[in-house]
N, C-alpha and C positions, 0 to 999 in steps of 0.2 A: 911667179908663184913660189911658195915656200913649202917643200915637202909634198907637192902635188895638190895642195889645197888652194882653191881660188880665193882671192881677197874678197872682203865684203864689198857690197856696192859702194861706189865712190861717194854718193851723197851721204850715206851713213857714216863712212869713214871720216868725211869732212866734219859732219855734225859732232861726232864723238871726240875727235882729236882737236877740235877748236872750241869745245864747250867753255873752257875757262876763259879764252879770249873774248868770246861772245858775252859771257856774263860780266867780265871786266868792263866791256864797252857799255853795256846797259847800266852799270853801276857808276859811271862817271858822274862827276858833279854837274856837268852840263846837261846830261840826260835827266838827272834827278830834278834839276831846276826847271827844265822844260815841262816835265810831267807833273810836278807838284804845284805849279802855278807861280813859282818865284821868279821865273824869267820874264822880264818885261819885253815890250815890243822892240826896243832897241837891241836888246840881247838876242832876241829871235832873229832879227835881220842880220846881225853879226854872225850868228850860227849858220844861217842860210848862205851868207856870202862866203864863209869858210868852206862850206860844202860845194859851192859853185867853183871856188878855186881848186879844190881837190879834183872834182870831175873835169874841169877844164884841162888840167894837166894830164889826168889819166886817159881821157878819151883821145886827146891829141897823140899821146904816146902809143896807145893801143889801136889806133884807127885802122891800120893795115890788117892787123889780126882780126878785129871785129868784122871787117869786110870779108875776110876769108872764111869765117865761120857762119856767114849768113845762111847758107843752105841748112845748117843745123840749128842755129839760134839767131833770131832777129833781135839784136840789142836795141832797146829804146833809149835814145840819148836823154840824159838828165839835164842838159844845159838849158834848153828852152823853158821847161817848167821851173827850174831854179831861178833863171833870170827874171821870169815873171814875178816870182815870189819875193825876190830880193828887192825889186823896184829900184829905189834910189840909194840902196846900200852901196858901199865901195865896190868898185870893179876889181876882180881878182888880179893880183899883181904877179911879179916874177918869183916871189918866195915859194919854195917847195917845188919849183919846176924841175930841179935835178933829181927829184925823187923817183921818177919813172924813166927807165931807159927807152930810147927810141930805136934801138938796134933791131935788125931783122931777127925775128924769134927763131931759136933753135927748137928742137923737140922738147928739151928741158924747159925752156921759157914758156912754151905753149902750156905745159902742165901747170906752171906757176900762174899763168894768166887765167886759166880756168878756176884756180883757187881764188884769185882776186874777184872774178866775176861771181863766184858763189856767194861771197860776202855782199856784193852789191845787190844781187837779185834777192838774197835773203833779207837785206835791210828794207827793200821795197815791200816785201811781204809784211814786215813789221810795221810799215807805215799805216796799215789798216787800223791798227790800234791807236797810233799817235794822232792821225788826222782828225778823228772825232773830238779828241781833247783840244786840239788846236782850233777847231772851228768854234768851240765854245769859248775858248780863251781869247781868240783874236778873230771875231766874226767878220770883220771887214776885209780880211785877206783871202786870196784865192786858194792858197795851200795846194797848188798844183803838183808840187814835188811829192809831198806825202800822200796825196790822193792817187798817185800811180799805183799804190798797193791795193786799191779797191778792185782792180781787175786782175789781181795777181794769182789767186789760188790755183786756177787751172794752168796758168803759165808756169807756176812754180813746180807743179807735178811734171809738166813737160820738161822743164829745165833739169830736174833731177834725172830723168831718163837720158837726156843729152849728156850730162856729166858722167853717168854710169858708162855710156858708150865711149866717151873720150878718155877716161882714166881707168884702164882695165887691169892694171897691175900695181903691185905695192910701190914700185919706184915712182910712177907717175902720180899716184895718190900721195906719196910722201912729199913730192915737190909741190903738189897742189895745196897741201896743208901749209907748207911754208909760205906760199903766196897768200893764202887766206889769212894767216896770222899777221903778215905784214900789212894787209889791207885793214884788218881790225885795228892795228896800231895806228894807221892813218886816220881812221874814223875816230878813235879815241883822242888823237891830237886835235882834230877839228872840234870835238866836243869840249875839250879842256882848254885849248888855246887857239881860239878862232883866228887870232891875228897871224898865226903861222901859215895860214892858207889864204888870207884875204889880201 
């Protein structure tokens, strides 16, 4: 605390302090092409493959931490939905594997990980908007990854309360913001340069 004042709730701090990173991610050329109909089926598969690569590496590196937070938050793996949606797209390779440390997390790392997870869970909420567009554009696809967001609103409110309990001071919130900004950067890379993750 600073001067005896409690920090704002963590979910609000993350939203306000990563707003520019969030907006930059939504403004990427890949996202614009996806939403305005310029992305063809091959491009969509490549984008999904990039996201599969990103989540393959992230979930592997964070597996122990995700297990430890189970009593507080039950993370839903993105791998099976993405693998279904990718179909016969390229399998994720080793590129980008070094992006995520697999060390045992310290308290500081834990705060960063919560920031990463904030971006992931928030992007799933945003999938509610995207999936309707994708069903119209590519009606023969399952779109299981983006459809995860259709069950998200109540989960998102619960996740916000979990974040608030996990990040209770300015320092943990600062570290979480750093983790969130790095995760937004990874999402932007997947949207702008899918080959970096595929």
